[in-house]
N, C-alpha and C positions, 0 to 999 in steps of 0.2 A: 114308250119308256117313261117311267116315273122319275122325277128329279132326284128322289131319294136313292134310286138305284145307282146314281153316279158316285155314291160314297162307298160302294163295295170295294173291297181290297182282296188281293189274292192270298192264299194260304202260304205259298212258297215265295222265297226271295229271288227275284230275277237278276240280282247284281252280277253273278258270274256270267250270265248271258250278255248283259250290257257291256261287260269288259271286253268281250270278243270284238264288238263293233267299236266301242268308244276308245279302246286302247290300241287299235291296229296301226296307228301312225307312230306310236312310241318305238316300235321296233326299227322303223326307218330312221327315226331321230337318233337312236343309239348307234346304229350302224354308221350313220354319217359322222357321228362324234368319234367313233373308234377308228374307222378306216380312212375317211377323207380328211379329217382334221388331225388324227392321232392325238386327240385331246389329252388322254391320260398320261402318255409318255411325256408330253410337254409339262403338264401340271406336276408330275413327280419331281421335276427339276425346277419348276417355276410356279410355286403357289401364287395364286392371282385373284384379283377382284373380278367382278363381272365386267367392268369397264375394260380392264386389261385383257381379258379373254376376247372381248369384242375387237379390240385393237389388234391383237396378235393374229387372229384368224379372219378378220374382215367380216365380222358378223353384225347384224342389227340387234339392238338391245332387246326388243320384245321376244323374238325367237330364241335368243341366247339365254334369256331369263327362264324361259320354258325348258330349255335343254338342261340347264344347271339344276333347276328344281326337280326334273326327272332323275338326274344323276344322284341328287341327295336322297330322293324318295326310294331309289333302287339300291341304296347302300353302296354307291360307287364313289361318292364324294362326301365330304363334310364341309361345313362353312363356319368359320369362327372369325368374328370381327369383320365380316364381309370378304374374307379370303377363303378361296376354295382349295381343298387338298384332296388327293385321291386316297381312298381307304385301302386297307391291306388287301381286300379282295381285288380292287382295281389294280393295285401295284403288282400283284401276283399274276393276274390273268389278262390285263389289258395294256401293259407297258412293254414296249419293244425291248428286247434283251432279256426279259424274264424267261426262266426255264419253262414256265407254264403259259406263256403268252398265247392268247387265242386270236390275236389279230388276223392271222392267215385264215382261220376258220370263218370269221365274219367277212373277210375280204372276198370270199367266193361268191357273195351275194351283194357286194357293194355297188354294183352297176345296174341293179334293178331300176326301172324307170321311177318307181315310187320313192326310192332312196335318193336318186338324183334330183327329183323334184323337191324333196325335203331339204337337200343341200342348197338348192336355189332359194328356198324360203328363208333359210338361215342367213344367206348373204344379202338378199334384197329386202327382206321383211314383208314381201308381198305374198298374199295367199295363192295357193295353187288351184288347179281345176277341181271342181267337185260336181258329181252327177253330170259329167260331160259338159259343164258350163264354165266358160272362162270367167274368172273373178271380176274382170272389168265389165262383163255383161250380165252380172247377177241381178242387178236392179231391173234391167230390161226383161230378163227371163221371168222374174216374179210378176211382171205385168201381163204375162201370157196366162190365160186361164188354165191351160192344161198343166203347165209346170207349177203354177201356184197351187193348184189343187193337189198335185202329187206331193209337193214339199209340205204343205199344210197337213196332209194326212200322215206324213212321216212323223211330224211333231205331235199330232193328235194322239197317236197310239201310245206315245210316251206319257202324255198328259193324263190318259185314262188311269195310269198308276200314280203319277205324281200329284194330280189334282186333289184326290181324296186325302192323300197323306198330308198335303199342305193345309187343306181346309180344316182338318182335325187338330192341327197344331197351333192355330191362331185364334185368339179370342177377339172377336169384333163386336161383342155385345153392346159396346158403347158407341159404335159407329153406324152410319146409316147408308153410305153409298160407296161402292168400290169401282174404280176405273182400272181395267186390265189393259195395260199399255202394250201394244203389239202382241195382243193375246191370241193370234192365230185363229184356230177353230172356235175359241171361246170355252174350251174344256175347263180351264182353271176358273174362270168366272162362274161357270155353271156349277162346279163342285163347291165353290165358296157359297154361292147362293143356296145350294141344297143344304149346306151345313148351318147357314144363318138365314132362316126364313124371313127375318125382318129386313134383310139387306137388299137394297137395289144395286144392280150391277150393270156395267157396260164394258164393251170391248172397243178399244181404239185401234183401228186397222186401216191400211191403205187399200185402194182398189187394185186388183179384183178380189183380194183376200176378204174384204168386208162382205162381199156377196157370199163367199164360201162360208164365212163365219155365221151369217144369218141362216143359211141352209142347215148347217151342222147344229146350231142352237135349236132350230125348229124340230129337227129329228130327235133331239134329246128332250123335247117337251118343255123347253125353258124360255120360250119366246116372251112369255108374260113377265118373266123375272130378269132377263138379260137382254139388253139392247145392243146394237152395234152403231158406233159413231165412226164415220169415215174421216180419216185424217192422217197426216204424216207426223210421226212423233218427233222428227227433227225440225221440220220446216213450218209446222202449224202450231198455233197457240193451243195448249191443252185445255179441254173444257173444264169449267169450274163446276162447283156443286158436288164434288166428291171429296170425302174426308179420308179415303184410303186409296193409295195407288199400289198396284201390283206390277212388278216387272219380273216375270218368270222366264228364265232361260233367254234373256234378252241382252243383258250387259256383256255377257261373255263373248258376244259376236263382234265387239267393237274395241278400238284402242282407247287409251286413257283419255285423250281429249273428248272423244265422243261420249264415253262413260260419264265424265264430269258434266258434259252438256246435258245429258238426260237427267242426271240427278238434280242439276240446277233447275231444269224445267219442272220437275216434280215439286221441288221446294217452292217455286214461284206460284204454282197452281193450287197447292194445298192450303187449307185454312190453318191457323194456329191450332196446335194439338193434333193435326192430321198425321197420318201414319204412312210411311213408305215401306213396302215389303219387297225385298230383293231375294229372289228364290233361284238358286242354281247350285252348281258344285263349286266349292271353295277349297283352295289350298290353305293349310294352317298358317298361322302368323309367322312361324319360323321357316316356312317354305321347305319343310322336310317331308311332306306328304299331305294326305294319304296317297299311297302309290297309285291306286286306281284313278284318283283325281288328277295326279300328275300325268298319267297316261292319257286321260281324256283331254287335258290341256294341250298335249302335243297334237291331237287330232284337230282341236279348235284353232290352234296356232297355224296349222297347215292350210286350212280351208277358209278361215275368216280373218278379220283384222284384229281379233281378240285373243283371249286365252282364259283359263280358269284363274281368276284373281284370288289373291290371298285375303284372309280375314283382316290382316293388318292394312293392306291396300284399301279395302272397302271401308274400313273404319276411318281412314284418313280422308277418302273422297267424300264420305257422308259428313264428317265433321267440318271439312272445308266449305261445304255448301250450307252449313248452318244446322244440320240435323243432329239430334242427340241419339246415341246408340241405346237401344232398348232391349238388346239381347238377341239370341239366335236359337233356333230349334232344328234338330235333324228331322227330315221328312222321309225320303225313301231313296234307295239305290245311290247312296253316298251324297245326296243333295241336302241342303238345309236352307232355311229362310232366315234372313236378317231382318230385324224390326228396327226401324228408325222413326223418330218423332220430330215434327217441326215445332220449334218454340220451346 
């Protein structure tokens, strides 16, 4: 396979297909809100802030934020001055006592295991099982070659689409070396290297994913352009000599303290003028959508410690670390890349 082949893109847009998978947890989150919390009946009488909602229903802040963002994006609530109110649609169809209340319709499926698991995530803030792996055992599972290979392949097939879209939207003509942090199979680093022939690229990954990445990069004919550096992005010092860092679909797996930690490590390792690229799906600054991203955020909130962060949140985290915001570009299937500069 030639490296240039990695820049091929499909004729059709697969976003509707992504939404079937990425949005499947949103249904359980809404059913939990409607049936187990009776959220909209309460909000109709008690317009409330996110903190008050958490206090009233015994919810943790991260999943409650995802829930209310989904309600905003779905047209079920509005938020003004930090206070949430049900919309007319919610008042007519999701409030007890309304002539058109659909509560009993949803109640018929409220005890599905996946909905009960979502309710537990709302109350504990802890992720649920994914791929038959307990969240507490995820790190250990990723150290097993069989599981690591399966999960890396899952992310790689998405990267075949997202990698070229990302590579074509960023201008790295003035930069010379890119470090793809937690880059999985190396698909993003390979695509960027194909788009920018002058650029040296490397993937930072833990074992055994580092071996999987080397094999995948070799199959793509990119070994002479893309190396793999073994390391832990949280616990090891990041290698120097790179003036671009890429974190693609990484930060959305982690809570705010971990996100801030990774951004700070990038800032410390980059030279002045170095660039950080954060690529994933983002909620808008107002936290009103897009709906497909709010749906994906429910999925991430359920199975990881993270969520889809808003552009406002990311701007704040980057600024607090010392980065300057340098813009954003849409890539594919609802994702975009944020550009930030050190110094």
